[in-house]
N, C-alpha and C positions, 0 to 999 in steps of 0.2 A: 752349568754351577761353576762356583769356585771349588769345589771337594773335585772335579773331573777334571780341572785344572791343572790342580795341584797333583793329583796321582799322575796325571800324562806326563808330567813333565819329571818326576821321584823316576818313575818306570822309564824314562827316556836316559834320566841319568846314570839309574843300575843298567840297563843293558847295553849302554854309551863303555863303561867302565867296565864288567865281566866280558864282553864280547865283539870291543871293539866298535867306532865307529860306523863301518857299514851297514851293523843290523839294525832293518825297520820293524817293529810290529804292529800289530791293527788289535786295540784292545778291545775284549769283550766286557764292555759294564755292564751286561745282564746278568754277570755272572758276581761281579762282587756288590755285596750285600747293601751296603749305603747306597750305590747307585740302585740297585733295584728298587728301596724301600723311596729314591728321590726320584724313579720313572712314574711308579705307584700312585706318589702324590701328587703328579704332574696330570696322572690320566684324571686321580680323581675330581682334580680341580675344571679339564677342560670340559671331562662329563657333566657336572654340575652345570658349569656354562652353556652348553650343551641343551639340557634337560631346561634350562632356563630359554632358550631359545637366542643366545648371546653372541655366538660363533657357529661357525657353519661344520661341516662333516669333513671339509677339508683340510679346514685348520686344526684341527681336533687329530685327525691322521697325520698328517705334516710336524704337528708337536711331536706325535708318539714316532717319528720315523717309520713311519707307515706310508706306502704306496698312494700315490692321490692322482686324479685328472683334475680335469674342468666342469664333469658333472657332477664333483661331490660339492661346488661350493655353492646349497644351499642353505637356507636358513627352513630348520624344522618346528612347529608347532609342537610344544610340548602336550604329548596326551593328558595329563593330568589339569590344565589349564582352558579357559573360554576362548575361543580366538575372536582377536581384535574387529570390532565393528568394521565392515566394510572390509578387512582381509583380504576374505576368502572370495568375495568379488571380483577383487583387483585380479586376484590369479586367476579364477576363472575367464576372465576377460583377456588376459592375458596368453592364453591358454587355447 
């Protein structure tokens, strides 16, 4: 997001001015309240999409910077919805 880019650039300029050009820092975005709210909103959006069966588990984990692997590239059927006609039969045939 834009706020992350601005914060990164301002931090880099301040560090360079105070400590010189040779210092590199790794930001901790989770400790910045504005970024924590952005990540919380991203998580809410992805969880909503996951609940509707729109995105995979792996996509959500990657978007939230969590480790993932190929076994998580699956769409889950939401628990509160009726399965699509023929979907379960197709899944059973593949297995």
